C-alpha positions in Angstrom: 0.0 0.0 0.0 2.8 2.5 1.0 4.6 1.7 -2.3 1.5 2.4 -4.4 1.1 5.8 -2.6 4.8 6.4 -3.1 4.5 5.8 -6.8 1.5 8.0 -7.1 3.3 10.8 -5.4 6.4 10.5 -7.7 4.0 10.5 -10.8 2.4 13.6 -9.6 5.6 15.3 -8.8 6.9 14.2 -12.3 3.7 15.6 -14.1 3.8 19.1 -12.3 7.5 19.6 -13.0 7.3 18.4 -16.7 7.9 21.9 -18.7 5.2 22.9 -21.4 6.4 23.9 -25.0 5.4 27.0 -26.8 5.6 26.6 -30.9 4.3 28.8 -33.3 5.2 30.6 -36.3 9.0 29.3 -36.0 9.1 30.4 -32.3 9.6 27.8 -29.7 10.5 27.7 -26.1 9.9 25.6 -23.0 8.2 27.2 -19.6 7.1 25.9 -16.5 3.7 24.1 -16.5 2.5 26.1 -13.7 2.9 29.2 -15.4 0.3 30.9 -17.7 0.8 32.2 -21.2 -1.0 35.1 -22.9 -0.3 36.0 -26.5 -0.6 39.7 -27.2 -1.9 41.3 -30.5 1.0 43.0 -32.7 0.8 42.8 -36.5 4.8 43.3 -36.5 5.7 40.6 -33.8 4.9 37.5 -31.7 4.4 39.1 -28.3 3.8 36.6 -25.3 3.5 37.3 -21.4 4.0 34.5 -19.1 3.0 34.8 -15.4 2.6 32.5 -12.3 -0.3 32.5 -10.0 0.2 34.2 -6.6 3.4 36.0 -7.9 4.0 39.5 -9.3 6.8 38.0 -11.7 6.2 38.7 -15.3 8.3 37.4 -18.5 7.7 39.0 -21.8 8.8 37.5 -25.2 8.7 39.7 -28.1 10.0 38.5 -31.5 9.8 40.7 -34.5 8.4 39.1 -37.6 11.1 40.9 -40.1 14.2 39.1 -40.8 17.4 41.1 -39.8 21.0 40.4 -40.0 23.1 40.7 -36.8 24.8 43.9 -37.9 21.7 45.7 -38.3 20.7 45.2 -34.4 21.8 48.8 -33.6 19.3 50.3 -35.9 16.5 47.8 -34.4 17.6 48.9 -31.0 17.0 52.7 -32.0 13.9 52.1 -33.9 11.9 50.2 -31.2 14.1 48.7 -28.3 15.0 52.2 -26.7 11.4 53.2 -26.7 10.5 50.1 -24.8 13.3 50.7 -22.3 12.1 54.3 -21.7 8.4 53.1 -21.3 9.4 50.5 -18.7 11.4 53.1 -16.8 8.6 55.6 -17.2 6.2 52.8 -15.6 8.4 52.8 -12.5 8.1 56.7 -12.2 4.4 56.5 -12.6 4.5 54.1 -9.6 6.3 56.5 -7.6 9.7 55.1 -7.7 13.1 56.7 -9.1 14.5 54.1 -11.3 18.2 53.4 -12.1 19.7 51.9 -14.9 22.6 50.0 -15.5 23.9 47.8 -18.4 23.6 44.0 -18.4 24.1 41.1 -20.4 22.7 37.3 -20.8 22.1 35.0 -23.4 18.9 34.1 -25.5 18.9 30.5 -26.9 22.6 30.5 -26.7 23.2 33.9 -28.4 24.9 36.6 -26.4 22.4 39.2 -25.6 22.9 42.9 -24.4 20.6 44.3 -21.9 19.8 46.9 -19.2 18.6 46.3 -15.6 16.3 49.0 -14.4 16.0 48.9 -10.8 13.7 50.5 -8.2 12.4 50.6 -4.8 8.7 50.9 -4.2 7.2 51.0 -0.6 10.8 49.7 0.7 10.5 46.5 -1.8 13.2 46.5 -4.2 12.4 45.5 -7.8 13.7 45.5 -11.4 13.0 45.0 -15.0 15.6 43.2 -16.7 15.6 43.8 -20.6 17.7 41.7 -22.9 17.7 41.8 -26.8 19.6 39.8 -29.5 19.1 38.5 -33.2 18.0 34.8 -32.9 17.3 33.1 -36.2 17.7 36.4 -37.9 14.8 37.7 -35.8 15.0 40.4 -33.0 14.2 39.0 -29.8 13.4 40.9 -26.7 13.0 39.3 -23.2 12.0 40.9 -20.0 11.7 39.8 -16.6 10.0 42.1 -14.5 9.0 41.9 -10.7 10.2 42.3 -7.2 13.7 41.1 -6.6 12.8 38.5 -4.0 10.4 36.8 -6.3 12.6 37.2 -9.2 15.4 35.3 -7.5 12.6 32.6 -6.5 11.7 32.3 -10.2 15.2 32.3 -11.7 14.9 28.6 -12.8 11.7 29.7 -14.9 13.4 32.6 -16.6 16.5 30.4 -17.3 14.3 27.5 -18.8 12.6 30.1 -21.1 15.8 32.1 -22.2 17.9 29.1 -22.9 15.4 27.0 -24.8 14.2 29.6 -27.0 14.8 29.1 -30.6 13.5 30.9 -33.8 13.5 29.2 -37.1 12.0 30.3 -40.4 8.3 28.8 -40.1 8.6 27.6 -43.8 11.9 25.8 -43.1 10.7 24.0 -39.8 9.9 20.5 -40.0 6.2 19.8 -40.2 4.8 17.5 -37.7 4.5 14.0 -39.1 1.5 11.6 -38.4 2.4 8.5 -36.6 1.7 5.3 -38.4 
């Protein structure tokens, strides 16, 4: 009897910890099964927001639909990434905080990513928006990790899972699913 109970518990834990995979229009990444994913409306990009119940942490994924060479990334940064960063800093100001920006870096899907960390304190609780951008599969990808620092640290494995598993391929070149015999 105890063995059956233990086996059931192990199966439940395995099911809960098995990540989900998002795949659409050439974009794919894994994310924790206990997180929700919402697709935004943007004619120029795939825009997704991931969140976890009972948490203030959000992860945003933005993949521009246009193809771009890596040497054109500075132009893309001027065209839309810089205004996004300013908008995020302005959100902190609107909430009554005095944000501070610092350069940062990371990786997205194995590609070196430039970034910025916008930090602020709200009602004595520190938080930040960490914004990273890179060209992945000839598309500009912008990832944002936003929330209170304590929760960001607790949810670091989710962030790592998403950013490390992210891939962008030309949807026409992606292998189509084959039916099983």
